[in-house]
N, CA, C and O atoms as a GROMACS GRO file, in nm:
protein
  576
    1MET      N    1   0.093  -0.132   0.007
    1MET     CA    2  -0.019  -0.023  -0.032
    1MET      C    3   0.061   0.117   0.000
    1MET      O    4   0.153   0.102   0.080
    2ARG      N    5   0.045   0.218  -0.038
    2ARG     CA    6   0.099   0.352  -0.067
    2ARG      C    7   0.112   0.412   0.063
    2ARG      O    8   0.070   0.337   0.152
    3ILE      N    9   0.160   0.530   0.105
    3ILE     CA   10   0.173   0.581   0.216
    3ILE      C   11   0.028   0.662   0.237
    3ILE      O   12  -0.033   0.651   0.344
    4TYR      N   13  -0.013   0.727   0.149
    4TYR     CA   14  -0.131   0.779   0.161
    4TYR      C   15  -0.262   0.676   0.180
    4TYR      O   16  -0.365   0.700   0.242
    5LYS      N   17  -0.230   0.568   0.115
    5LYS     CA   18  -0.348   0.466   0.160
    5LYS      C   19  -0.388   0.434   0.310
    5LYS      O   20  -0.499   0.446   0.361
    6VAL      N   21  -0.251   0.382   0.378
    6VAL     CA   22  -0.232   0.373   0.493
    6VAL      C   23  -0.260   0.459   0.565
    6VAL      O   24  -0.330   0.417   0.656
    7ILE      N   25  -0.242   0.559   0.571
    7ILE     CA   26  -0.298   0.698   0.613
    7ILE      C   27  -0.445   0.706   0.646
    7ILE      O   28  -0.492   0.727   0.758
    8ILE      N   29  -0.516   0.685   0.525
    8ILE     CA   30  -0.642   0.688   0.512
    8ILE      C   31  -0.681   0.610   0.567
    8ILE      O   32  -0.762   0.639   0.655
    9PHE      N   33  -0.641   0.453   0.544
    9PHE     CA   34  -0.648   0.342   0.625
    9PHE      C   35  -0.687   0.363   0.783
    9PHE      O   36  -0.798   0.330   0.827
   10LEU      N   37  -0.583   0.422   0.864
   10LEU     CA   38  -0.592   0.466   0.978
   10LEU      C   39  -0.693   0.564   1.018
   10LEU      O   40  -0.733   0.559   1.135
   11VAL      N   41  -0.732   0.638   0.950
   11VAL     CA   42  -0.781   0.736   0.973
   11VAL      C   43  -0.949   0.677   0.974
   11VAL      O   44  -1.024   0.700   1.070
   12LEU      N   45  -0.986   0.611   0.872
   12LEU     CA   46  -1.094   0.525   0.868
   12LEU      C   47  -1.106   0.446   0.985
   12LEU      O   48  -1.206   0.459   1.055
   13LEU      N   49  -1.014   0.364   1.015
   13LEU     CA   50  -0.993   0.270   1.150
   13LEU      C   51  -1.054   0.360   1.257
   13LEU      O   52  -1.160   0.336   1.315
   14SER      N   53  -0.968   0.477   1.281
   14SER     CA   54  -0.989   0.562   1.397
   14SER      C   55  -1.131   0.600   1.407
   14SER      O   56  -1.195   0.588   1.511
   15ALA      N   57  -1.183   0.650   1.288
   15ALA     CA   58  -1.365   0.702   1.308
   15ALA      C   59  -1.425   0.573   1.314
   15ALA      O   60  -1.545   0.598   1.305
   16LEU      N   61  -1.409   0.433   1.324
   16LEU     CA   62  -1.483   0.316   1.361
   16LEU      C   63  -1.483   0.320   1.507
   16LEU      O   64  -1.583   0.306   1.577
   17VAL      N   65  -1.356   0.339   1.550
   17VAL     CA   66  -1.302   0.349   1.711
   17VAL      C   67  -1.387   0.470   1.766
   17VAL      O   68  -1.463   0.455   1.862
   18GLY      N   69  -1.372   0.569   1.712
   18GLY     CA   70  -1.416   0.711   1.778
   18GLY      C   71  -1.563   0.653   1.782
   18GLY      O   72  -1.616   0.622   1.889
   19ILE      N   73  -1.626   0.639   1.661
   19ILE     CA   74  -1.758   0.610   1.714
   19ILE      C   75  -1.806   0.531   1.825
   19ILE      O   76  -1.901   0.567   1.894
   20ARG      N   77  -1.737   0.418   1.844
   20ARG     CA   78  -1.746   0.330   1.955
   20ARG      C   79  -1.691   0.425   2.060
   20ARG      O   80  -1.763   0.410   2.159
   21MET      N   81  -1.620   0.494   2.079
   21MET     CA   82  -1.558   0.553   2.204
   21MET      C   83  -1.668   0.667   2.228
   21MET      O   84  -1.686   0.703   2.344
   22ALA      N   85  -1.738   0.724   2.131
   22ALA     CA   86  -1.828   0.856   2.153
   22ALA      C   87  -1.971   0.826   2.160
   22ALA      O   88  -2.052   0.918   2.145
   23GLU      N   89  -2.011   0.699   2.182
   23GLU     CA   90  -2.141   0.627   2.159
   23GLU      C   91  -2.235   0.716   2.288
   23GLU      O   92  -2.340   0.778   2.269
   24GLU      N   93  -2.174   0.703   2.394
   24GLU     CA   94  -2.254   0.768   2.488
   24GLU      C   95  -2.295   0.919   2.440
   24GLU      O   96  -2.411   0.960   2.449
   25GLN      N   97  -2.192   0.993   2.391
   25GLN     CA   98  -2.240   1.119   2.382
   25GLN      C   99  -2.317   1.161   2.207
   25GLN      O  100  -2.383   1.262   2.183
   26LEU      N  101  -2.293   1.086   2.139
   26LEU     CA  102  -2.355   1.047   1.975
   26LEU      C  103  -2.488   1.016   1.992
   26LEU      O  104  -2.583   1.075   1.941
   27PHE      N  105  -2.492   0.894   2.086
   27PHE     CA  106  -2.641   0.796   2.047
   27PHE      C  107  -2.723   0.815   2.152
   27PHE      O  108  -2.672   0.860   2.254
   28TYR      N  109  -2.862   0.786   2.150
   28TYR     CA  110  -2.967   0.763   2.243
   28TYR      C  111  -2.952   0.597   2.256
   28TYR      O  112  -2.982   0.515   2.170
   29ASP      N  113  -2.894   0.570   2.394
   29ASP     CA  114  -2.870   0.420   2.383
   29ASP      C  115  -2.931   0.379   2.573
   29ASP      O  116  -2.843   0.361   2.657
   30PRO      N  117  -3.058   0.371   2.610
   30PRO     CA  118  -3.049   0.327   2.738
   30PRO      C  119  -2.975   0.207   2.768
   30PRO      O  120  -2.918   0.194   2.876
   31PHE      N  121  -2.973   0.137   2.697
   31PHE     CA  122  -2.910  -0.026   2.706
   31PHE      C  123  -2.775  -0.011   2.724
   31PHE      O  124  -2.722  -0.120   2.744
   32LEU      N  125  -2.679   0.103   2.725
   32LEU     CA  126  -2.533   0.092   2.707
   32LEU      C  127  -2.533   0.042   2.847
   32LEU      O  128  -2.481  -0.068   2.865
   33LYS      N  129  -2.594   0.118   2.973
   33LYS     CA  130  -2.542   0.068   3.120
   33LYS      C  131  -2.648  -0.037   3.145
   33LYS      O  132  -2.634  -0.115   3.239
   34TYR      N  133  -2.702  -0.040   3.104
   34TYR     CA  134  -2.788  -0.194   3.123
   34TYR      C  135  -2.688  -0.310   3.066
   34TYR      O  136  -2.680  -0.403   3.146
   35PHE      N  137  -2.609  -0.328   2.946
   35PHE     CA  138  -2.534  -0.416   2.933
   35PHE      C  139  -2.398  -0.407   2.981
   35PHE      O  140  -2.327  -0.506   2.997
   36LYS      N  141  -2.360  -0.285   3.004
   36LYS     CA  142  -2.208  -0.286   3.074
   36LYS      C  143  -2.216  -0.325   3.234
   36LYS      O  144  -2.119  -0.338   3.307
   37ALA      N  145  -2.353  -0.341   3.271
   37ALA     CA  146  -2.338  -0.404   3.402
   37ALA      C  147  -2.318  -0.578   3.427
   37ALA      O  148  -2.285  -0.648   3.523
   38ALA      N  149  -2.364  -0.606   3.260
   38ALA     CA  150  -2.305  -0.760   3.239
   38ALA      C  151  -2.405  -0.851   3.370
   38ALA      O  152  -2.361  -0.954   3.419
   39ASP      N  153  -2.543  -0.790   3.412
   39ASP     CA  154  -2.604  -0.836   3.515
   39ASP      C  155  -2.764  -0.872   3.443
   39ASP      O  156  -2.835  -0.780   3.402
   40LYS      N  157  -2.803  -1.007   3.434
   40LYS     CA  158  -2.916  -1.078   3.390
   40LYS      C  159  -3.042  -0.992   3.502
   40LYS      O  160  -3.159  -0.964   3.478
   41ASN      N  161  -2.997  -0.978   3.571
   41ASN     CA  162  -3.114  -0.929   3.719
   41ASN      C  163  -3.088  -0.738   3.735
   41ASN      O  164  -3.117  -0.668   3.832
   42GLU      N  165  -3.034  -0.701   3.621
   42GLU     CA  166  -3.049  -0.536   3.623
   42GLU      C  167  -3.200  -0.513   3.549
   42GLU      O  168  -3.263  -0.577   3.465
   43ILE      N  169  -3.223  -0.396   3.619
   43ILE     CA  170  -3.353  -0.345   3.623
   43ILE      C  171  -3.341  -0.311   3.450
   43ILE      O  172  -3.251  -0.256   3.387
   44PHE      N  173  -3.466  -0.364   3.408
   44PHE     CA  174  -3.479  -0.314   3.216
   44PHE      C  175  -3.484  -0.157   3.268
   44PHE      O  176  -3.523  -0.104   3.372
   45PRO      N  177  -3.440  -0.119   3.175
   45PRO     CA  178  -3.452   0.057   3.193
   45PRO      C  179  -3.585   0.082   3.070
   45PRO      O  180  -3.642   0.011   2.986
   46SER      N  181  -3.594   0.222   3.115
   46SER     CA  182  -3.714   0.284   3.065
   46SER      C  183  -3.653   0.361   2.939
   46SER      O  184  -3.556   0.434   2.959
   47PHE      N  185  -3.709   0.348   2.801
   47PHE     CA  186  -3.655   0.432   2.706
   47PHE      C  187  -3.790   0.479   2.591
   47PHE      O  188  -3.908   0.468   2.625
   48GLU      N  189  -3.756   0.522   2.481
   48GLU     CA  190  -3.838   0.579   2.412
   48GLU      C  191  -3.815   0.516   2.274
   48GLU      O  192  -3.704   0.517   2.222
   49TRP      N  193  -3.938   0.454   2.210
   49TRP     CA  194  -3.905   0.390   2.106
   49TRP      C  195  -3.842   0.470   1.976
   49TRP      O  196  -3.732   0.433   1.935
   50LEU      N  197  -3.904   0.570   1.917
   50LEU     CA  198  -3.843   0.659   1.837
   50LEU      C  199  -3.733   0.700   1.844
   50LEU      O  200  -3.670   0.682   1.740
   51PRO      N  201  -3.653   0.772   1.959
   51PRO     CA  202  -3.511   0.807   1.942
   51PRO      C  203  -3.430   0.678   1.943
   51PRO      O  204  -3.321   0.680   1.886
   52LEU      N  205  -3.476   0.550   2.009
   52LEU     CA  206  -3.392   0.442   2.021
   52LEU      C  207  -3.396   0.394   1.887
   52LEU      O  208  -3.282   0.361   1.854
   53VAL      N  209  -3.488   0.374   1.784
   53VAL     CA  210  -3.463   0.334   1.651
   53VAL      C  211  -3.399   0.437   1.569
   53VAL      O  212  -3.301   0.394   1.507
   54ALA      N  213  -3.421   0.542   1.553
   54ALA     CA  214  -3.369   0.660   1.516
   54ALA      C  215  -3.216   0.643   1.528
   54ALA      O  216  -3.141   0.634   1.430
   55SER      N  217  -3.170   0.638   1.683
   55SER     CA  218  -3.046   0.642   1.688
   55SER      C  219  -2.943   0.517   1.636
   55SER      O  220  -2.834   0.531   1.580
   56HIS      N  221  -3.010   0.394   1.668
   56HIS     CA  222  -2.948   0.308   1.596
   56HIS      C  223  -2.930   0.324   1.462
   56HIS      O  224  -2.819   0.312   1.410
   57PHE      N  225  -3.047   0.356   1.388
   57PHE     CA  226  -3.045   0.369   1.214
   57PHE      C  227  -2.926   0.463   1.210
   57PHE      O  228  -2.840   0.430   1.129
   58PHE      N  229  -2.906   0.562   1.275
   58PHE     CA  230  -2.812   0.702   1.225
   58PHE      C  231  -2.660   0.620   1.284
   58PHE      O  232  -2.556   0.651   1.225
   59ARG      N  233  -2.654   0.534   1.381
   59ARG     CA  234  -2.511   0.460   1.415
   59ARG      C  235  -2.488   0.354   1.309
   59ARG      O  236  -2.371   0.326   1.282
   60PHE      N  237  -2.595   0.287   1.240
   60PHE     CA  238  -2.557   0.220   1.168
   60PHE      C  239  -2.530   0.286   1.025
   60PHE      O  240  -2.454   0.216   0.956
   61ILE      N  241  -2.572   0.400   0.966
   61ILE     CA  242  -2.561   0.484   0.870
   61ILE      C  243  -2.386   0.504   0.871
   61ILE      O  244  -2.298   0.483   0.788
   62LEU      N  245  -2.388   0.548   0.992
   62LEU     CA  246  -2.222   0.605   1.042
   62LEU      C  247  -2.152   0.514   0.980
   62LEU      O  248  -2.081   0.529   0.881
   63ASN      N  249  -2.187   0.354   1.080
   63ASN     CA  250  -2.069   0.260   1.050
   63ASN      C  251  -2.048   0.197   0.910
   63ASN      O  252  -1.942   0.152   0.868
   64LEU      N  253  -2.188   0.201   0.834
   64LEU     CA  254  -2.207   0.159   0.682
   64LEU      C  255  -2.090   0.257   0.604
   64LEU      O  256  -1.994   0.214   0.540
   65LEU      N  257  -2.116   0.367   0.622
   65LEU     CA  258  -2.026   0.485   0.556
   65LEU      C  259  -1.864   0.425   0.573
   65LEU      O  260  -1.796   0.374   0.483
   66VAL      N  261  -1.833   0.442   0.681
   66VAL     CA  262  -1.665   0.387   0.705
   66VAL      C  263  -1.652   0.271   0.653
   66VAL      O  264  -1.553   0.251   0.582
   67SER      N  265  -1.745   0.169   0.676
   67SER     CA  266  -1.704   0.042   0.659
   67SER      C  267  -1.696   0.029   0.500
   67SER      O  268  -1.602  -0.037   0.457
   68VAL      N  269  -1.771   0.076   0.424
   68VAL     CA  270  -1.763   0.056   0.271
   68VAL      C  271  -1.666   0.132   0.234
   68VAL      O  272  -1.625   0.108   0.121
   69ALA      N  273  -1.596   0.250   0.312
   69ALA     CA  274  -1.482   0.327   0.238
   69ALA      C  275  -1.381   0.269   0.263
   69ALA      O  276  -1.285   0.288   0.188
   70LEU      N  277  -1.366   0.162   0.398
   70LEU     CA  278  -1.270   0.066   0.398
   70LEU      C  279  -1.271  -0.045   0.318
   70LEU      O  280  -1.163  -0.101   0.298
   71VAL      N  281  -1.360  -0.082   0.274
   71VAL     CA  282  -1.374  -0.178   0.160
   71VAL      C  283  -1.333  -0.156   0.042
   71VAL      O  284  -1.274  -0.243  -0.022
   72GLN      N  285  -1.364  -0.015  -0.012
   72GLN     CA  286  -1.336   0.050  -0.118
   72GLN      C  287  -1.194   0.072  -0.100
   72GLN      O  288  -1.137   0.008  -0.189
   73LEU      N  289  -1.117   0.126  -0.033
   73LEU     CA  290  -0.960   0.119  -0.005
   73LEU      C  291  -0.903   0.006  -0.001
   73LEU      O  292  -0.792  -0.003  -0.054
   74LEU      N  293  -0.952  -0.086   0.051
   74LEU     CA  294  -0.844  -0.200   0.056
   74LEU      C  295  -0.862  -0.288  -0.070
   74LEU      O  296  -0.761  -0.346  -0.109
   75PHE      N  297  -0.986  -0.306  -0.144
   75PHE     CA  298  -0.987  -0.369  -0.282
   75PHE      C  299  -0.985  -0.296  -0.419
   75PHE      O  300  -0.957  -0.348  -0.527
   76MET      N  301  -1.028  -0.140  -0.392
   76MET     CA  302  -1.018  -0.054  -0.503
   76MET      C  303  -1.111  -0.160  -0.624
   76MET      O  304  -1.050  -0.199  -0.724
   77ASN      N  305  -1.232  -0.192  -0.608
   77ASN     CA  306  -1.331  -0.296  -0.669
   77ASN      C  307  -1.465  -0.211  -0.632
   77ASN      O  308  -1.490  -0.218  -0.512
   78ARG      N  309  -1.549  -0.138  -0.699
   78ARG     CA  310  -1.658  -0.079  -0.721
   78ARG      C  311  -1.760  -0.192  -0.684
   78ARG      O  312  -1.847  -0.181  -0.598
   79ALA      N  313  -1.739  -0.302  -0.760
   79ALA     CA  314  -1.860  -0.400  -0.748
   79ALA      C  315  -1.836  -0.471  -0.608
   79ALA      O  316  -1.938  -0.501  -0.546
   80TRP      N  317  -1.726  -0.497  -0.558
   80TRP     CA  318  -1.718  -0.551  -0.444
   80TRP      C  319  -1.787  -0.469  -0.301
   80TRP      O  320  -1.837  -0.505  -0.194
   81THR      N  321  -1.761  -0.362  -0.356
   81THR     CA  322  -1.794  -0.235  -0.224
   81THR      C  323  -1.956  -0.246  -0.227
   81THR      O  324  -2.031  -0.263  -0.131
   82VAL      N  325  -1.988  -0.229  -0.362
   82VAL     CA  326  -2.149  -0.223  -0.362
   82VAL      C  327  -2.186  -0.360  -0.297
   82VAL      O  328  -2.292  -0.357  -0.235
   83GLN      N  329  -2.126  -0.467  -0.300
   83GLN     CA  330  -2.157  -0.601  -0.210
   83GLN      C  331  -2.156  -0.597  -0.071
   83GLN      O  332  -2.236  -0.629   0.017
   84ALA      N  333  -2.036  -0.547  -0.077
   84ALA     CA  334  -2.015  -0.544   0.066
   84ALA      C  335  -2.129  -0.450   0.157
   84ALA      O  336  -2.186  -0.477   0.263
   85ALA      N  337  -2.135  -0.345   0.079
   85ALA     CA  338  -2.289  -0.258   0.126
   85ALA      C  339  -2.404  -0.354   0.127
   85ALA      O  340  -2.469  -0.369   0.230
   86ALA      N  341  -2.431  -0.416   0.027
   86ALA     CA  342  -2.568  -0.485   0.030
   86ALA      C  343  -2.552  -0.583   0.150
   86ALA      O  344  -2.625  -0.564   0.246
   87LEU      N  345  -2.457  -0.693   0.154
   87LEU     CA  346  -2.440  -0.759   0.246
   87LEU      C  347  -2.462  -0.681   0.420
   87LEU      O  348  -2.527  -0.734   0.510
   88MET      N  349  -2.418  -0.600   0.428
   88MET     CA  350  -2.382  -0.511   0.587
   88MET      C  351  -2.560  -0.474   0.584
   88MET      O  352  -2.635  -0.514   0.673
   89VAL      N  353  -2.607  -0.393   0.469
   89VAL     CA  354  -2.793  -0.380   0.495
   89VAL      C  355  -2.859  -0.489   0.505
   89VAL      O  356  -2.944  -0.481   0.593
   90MET      N  357  -2.855  -0.602   0.444
   90MET     CA  358  -2.893  -0.718   0.480
   90MET      C  359  -2.912  -0.771   0.594
   90MET      O  360  -3.018  -0.816   0.639
   91VAL      N  361  -2.763  -0.765   0.664
   91VAL     CA  362  -2.742  -0.816   0.795
   91VAL      C  363  -2.840  -0.733   0.882
   91VAL      O  364  -2.925  -0.779   0.959
   92PHE      N  365  -2.808  -0.576   0.850
   92PHE     CA  366  -2.894  -0.495   0.962
   92PHE      C  367  -3.037  -0.512   0.945
   92PHE      O  368  -3.105  -0.489   1.045
   93LEU      N  369  -3.094  -0.547   0.840
   93LEU     CA  370  -3.232  -0.569   0.798
   93LEU      C  371  -3.273  -0.688   0.839
   93LEU      O  372  -3.386  -0.718   0.798
   94ILE      N  373  -3.213  -0.778   0.915
   94ILE     CA  374  -3.234  -0.906   0.957
   94ILE      C  375  -3.218  -0.885   1.113
   94ILE      O  376  -3.318  -0.901   1.182
   95THR      N  377  -3.106  -0.851   1.168
   95THR     CA  378  -3.085  -0.819   1.289
   95THR      C  379  -3.166  -0.700   1.402
   95THR      O  380  -3.179  -0.695   1.524
   96PHE      N  381  -3.205  -0.623   1.302
   96PHE     CA  382  -3.235  -0.484   1.371
   96PHE      C  383  -3.383  -0.538   1.439
   96PHE      O  384  -3.414  -0.528   1.558
   97PRO      N  385  -3.475  -0.609   1.315
   97PRO     CA  386  -3.619  -0.651   1.386
   97PRO      C  387  -3.604  -0.728   1.479
   97PRO      O  388  -3.700  -0.740   1.555
   98LEU      N  389  -3.509  -0.791   1.501
   98LEU     CA  390  -3.517  -0.926   1.596
   98LEU      C  391  -3.436  -0.854   1.735
   98LEU      O  392  -3.444  -0.907   1.846
   99TYR      N  393  -3.366  -0.738   1.713
   99TYR     CA  394  -3.338  -0.651   1.845
   99TYR      C  395  -3.460  -0.598   1.876
   99TYR      O  396  -3.519  -0.617   1.982
  100LEU      N  397  -3.491  -0.541   1.799
  100LEU     CA  398  -3.627  -0.450   1.845
  100LEU      C  399  -3.734  -0.573   1.905
  100LEU      O  400  -3.760  -0.568   2.025
  101TYR      N  401  -3.779  -0.650   1.845
  101TYR     CA  402  -3.847  -0.780   1.907
  101TYR      C  403  -3.776  -0.778   2.077
  101TYR      O  404  -3.830  -0.744   2.182
  102CYS      N  405  -3.672  -0.814   2.059
  102CYS     CA  406  -3.572  -0.836   2.201
  102CYS      C  407  -3.643  -0.744   2.305
  102CYS      O  408  -3.722  -0.779   2.393
  103VAL      N  409  -3.586  -0.588   2.271
  103VAL     CA  410  -3.648  -0.456   2.346
  103VAL      C  411  -3.782  -0.477   2.384
  103VAL      O  412  -3.821  -0.463   2.499
  104TYR      N  413  -3.875  -0.522   2.257
  104TYR     CA  414  -4.034  -0.514   2.257
  104TYR      C  415  -4.067  -0.644   2.402
  104TYR      O  416  -4.168  -0.637   2.472
  105THR      N  417  -3.978  -0.733   2.417
  105THR     CA  418  -4.001  -0.840   2.501
  105THR      C  419  -3.935  -0.819   2.624
  105THR      O  420  -3.943  -0.913   2.702
  106ASN      N  421  -3.879  -0.729   2.656
  106ASN     CA  422  -3.764  -0.703   2.749
  106ASN      C  423  -3.686  -0.771   2.784
  106ASN      O  424  -3.666  -0.795   2.903
  107PHE      N  425  -3.598  -0.836   2.658
  107PHE     CA  426  -3.499  -0.933   2.656
  107PHE      C  427  -3.531  -1.044   2.720
  107PHE      O  428  -3.447  -1.113   2.778
  108GLU      N  429  -3.666  -1.073   2.714
  108GLU     CA  430  -3.754  -1.230   2.765
  108GLU      C  431  -3.699  -1.332   2.664
  108GLU      O  432  -3.703  -1.445   2.711
  109VAL      N  433  -3.656  -1.326   2.556
  109VAL     CA  434  -3.599  -1.426   2.459
  109VAL      C  435  -3.477  -1.482   2.488
  109VAL      O  436  -3.438  -1.583   2.430
  110GLY      N  437  -3.401  -1.414   2.591
  110GLY     CA  438  -3.281  -1.416   2.628
  110GLY      C  439  -3.178  -1.287   2.634
  110GLY      O  440  -3.183  -1.184   2.566
  111TYR      N  441  -3.109  -1.314   2.710
  111TYR     CA  442  -3.024  -1.201   2.758
  111TYR      C  443  -2.916  -1.184   2.652
  111TYR      O  444  -2.887  -1.083   2.588
  112LEU      N  445  -2.848  -1.341   2.647
  112LEU     CA  446  -2.734  -1.342   2.540
  112LEU      C  447  -2.746  -1.301   2.407
  112LEU      O  448  -2.670  -1.237   2.334
  113PHE      N  449  -2.883  -1.361   2.386
  113PHE     CA  450  -2.952  -1.350   2.250
  113PHE      C  451  -2.933  -1.190   2.210
  113PHE      O  452  -2.871  -1.136   2.119
  114SER      N  453  -3.017  -1.135   2.322
  114SER     CA  454  -3.032  -0.979   2.282
  114SER      C  455  -2.925  -0.921   2.283
  114SER      O  456  -2.907  -0.829   2.203
  115PHE      N  457  -2.807  -0.964   2.388
  115PHE     CA  458  -2.699  -0.887   2.363
  115PHE      C  459  -2.632  -0.889   2.246
  115PHE      O  460  -2.594  -0.780   2.205
  116TYR      N  461  -2.607  -0.986   2.180
  116TYR     CA  462  -2.557  -1.011   2.054
  116TYR      C  463  -2.626  -0.944   1.926
  116TYR      O  464  -2.567  -0.882   1.837
  117MET      N  465  -2.761  -0.969   1.934
  117MET     CA  466  -2.860  -0.894   1.850
  117MET      C  467  -2.799  -0.727   1.852
  117MET      O  468  -2.759  -0.680   1.746
  118ARG      N  469  -2.797  -0.685   1.915
  118ARG     CA  470  -2.766  -0.567   1.976
  118ARG      C  471  -2.617  -0.528   1.917
  118ARG      O  472  -2.591  -0.425   1.854
  119ARG      N  473  -2.524  -0.633   1.954
  119ARG     CA  474  -2.390  -0.632   1.878
  119ARG      C  475  -2.381  -0.592   1.740
  119ARG      O  476  -2.301  -0.509   1.697
  120PHE      N  477  -2.465  -0.653   1.675
  120PHE     CA  478  -2.471  -0.678   1.533
  120PHE      C  479  -2.543  -0.555   1.466
  120PHE      O  480  -2.523  -0.511   1.352
  121VAL      N  481  -2.639  -0.503   1.571
  121VAL     CA  482  -2.710  -0.361   1.504
  121VAL      C  483  -2.604  -0.245   1.513
  121VAL      O  484  -2.569  -0.172   1.420
  122ILE      N  485  -2.552  -0.242   1.663
  122ILE     CA  486  -2.475  -0.143   1.647
  122ILE      C  487  -2.302  -0.127   1.641
  122ILE      O  488  -2.239  -0.028   1.677
  123GLN      N  489  -2.245  -0.256   1.586
  123GLN     CA  490  -2.106  -0.269   1.564
  123GLN      C  491  -2.114  -0.303   1.447
  123GLN      O  492  -2.225  -0.341   1.410
  124PRO      N  493  -2.004  -0.300   1.349
  124PRO     CA  494  -1.995  -0.296   1.220
  124PRO      C  495  -1.908  -0.478   1.205
  124PRO      O  496  -1.814  -0.506   1.131
  125LEU      N  497  -1.979  -0.565   1.297
  125LEU     CA  498  -1.927  -0.668   1.287
  125LEU      C  499  -1.876  -0.761   1.172
  125LEU      O  500  -1.776  -0.832   1.176
  126ILE      N  501  -1.976  -0.747   1.056
  126ILE     CA  502  -1.967  -0.797   0.946
  126ILE      C  503  -1.883  -0.774   0.857
  126ILE      O  504  -1.863  -0.833   0.751
  127LEU      N  505  -1.810  -0.643   0.925
  127LEU     CA  506  -1.684  -0.605   0.843
  127LEU      C  507  -1.577  -0.702   0.878
  127LEU      O  508  -1.472  -0.705   0.814
  128LEU      N  509  -1.598  -0.767   0.961
  128LEU     CA  510  -1.463  -0.874   1.018
  128LEU      C  511  -1.517  -0.985   0.950
  128LEU      O  512  -1.475  -1.091   0.997
  129LEU      N  513  -1.591  -0.998   0.862
  129LEU     CA  514  -1.610  -1.118   0.810
  129LEU      C  515  -1.588  -1.109   0.636
  129LEU      O  516  -1.534  -1.189   0.560
  130ILE      N  517  -1.661  -0.963   0.608
  130ILE     CA  518  -1.630  -0.946   0.492
  130ILE      C  519  -1.491  -0.922   0.422
  130ILE      O  520  -1.468  -0.947   0.303
  131VAL      N  521  -1.406  -0.870   0.512
  131VAL     CA  522  -1.239  -0.845   0.459
  131VAL      C  523  -1.209  -0.948   0.421
  131VAL      O  524  -1.190  -0.975   0.302
  132PRO      N  525  -1.194  -1.051   0.546
  132PRO     CA  526  -1.112  -1.170   0.486
  132PRO      C  527  -1.201  -1.265   0.376
  132PRO      O  528  -1.132  -1.338   0.305
  133LEU      N  529  -1.302  -1.268   0.362
  133LEU     CA  530  -1.402  -1.325   0.260
  133LEU      C  531  -1.343  -1.270   0.124
  133LEU      O  532  -1.301  -1.349   0.039
  134PHE      N  533  -1.340  -1.112   0.103
  134PHE     CA  534  -1.296  -1.047   0.008
  134PHE      C  535  -1.133  -1.068  -0.017
  134PHE      O  536  -1.083  -1.018  -0.118
  135TYR      N  537  -1.067  -1.128   0.060
  135TYR     CA  538  -0.905  -1.112   0.066
  135TYR      C  539  -0.900  -1.253  -0.011
  135TYR      O  540  -0.820  -1.272  -0.103
  136TYR      N  541  -0.988  -1.347   0.032
  136TYR     CA  542  -0.976  -1.491  -0.030
  136TYR      C  543  -1.024  -1.505  -0.186
  136TYR      O  544  -0.986  -1.578  -0.278
  137ARG      N  545  -1.126  -1.400  -0.177
  137ARG     CA  546  -1.193  -1.379  -0.308
  137ARG      C  547  -1.096  -1.352  -0.404
  137ARG      O  548  -1.083  -1.419  -0.507
  138LYS      N  549  -1.010  -1.228  -0.365
  138LYS     CA  550  -0.864  -1.160  -0.448
  138LYS      C  551  -0.773  -1.278  -0.466
  138LYS      O  552  -0.736  -1.286  -0.583
  139LEU      N  553  -0.723  -1.377  -0.386
  139LEU     CA  554  -0.643  -1.448  -0.409
  139LEU      C  555  -0.687  -1.578  -0.483
  139LEU      O  556  -0.603  -1.661  -0.515
  140LEU      N  557  -0.807  -1.593  -0.507
  140LEU     CA  558  -0.875  -1.730  -0.579
  140LEU      C  559  -0.871  -1.656  -0.736
  140LEU      O  560  -0.850  -1.729  -0.833
  141LEU      N  561  -0.891  -1.522  -0.752
  141LEU     CA  562  -0.899  -1.435  -0.884
  141LEU      C  563  -0.780  -1.465  -0.928
  141LEU      O  564  -0.768  -1.530  -1.033
  142ARG      N  565  -0.636  -1.411  -0.836
  142ARG     CA  566  -0.506  -1.416  -0.904
  142ARG      C  567  -0.496  -1.556  -0.953
  142ARG      O  568  -0.490  -1.567  -1.075
  143ALA      N  569  -0.492  -1.670  -0.881
  143ALA     CA  570  -0.453  -1.781  -0.901
  143ALA      C  571  -0.540  -1.863  -1.020
  143ALA      O  572  -0.529  -1.984  -1.040
  144ARG      N  573  -0.625  -1.775  -1.094
  144ARG     CA  574  -0.690  -1.853  -1.224
  144ARG      C  575  -0.589  -1.767  -1.337
  144ARG      O  576  -0.599  -1.790  -1.458
   0.00000   0.00000   0.00000
């Protein structure tokens, strides 16, 4: 990688870390403290639906934009970048309603299940799968 790509990569990676570090200031999420307590017996917090949904959606958009920029920078392939974005959106469209159902039921479907659904909604975990997948794909294409 050229030096400017390394710098841009580090800036984008820092943006993902920054989103995570500033989550309490940037986003409405009454479940941050609930899950940080790591106690199933913690009292279920009161919350408002609209700010919660809007905040999670905003966070997803921020993570998506940075993640897509990272994929484009790493692979310089527009088609793959679009595929990565589509995959991230599909995962969000599957996990977000599941998470909202968990919230609706006060996490009665299971503490750990709810915790991990929330992780997939608020963190760009799918990026950790996409990057190795695309690197492997790149190696296969080179081998042909």
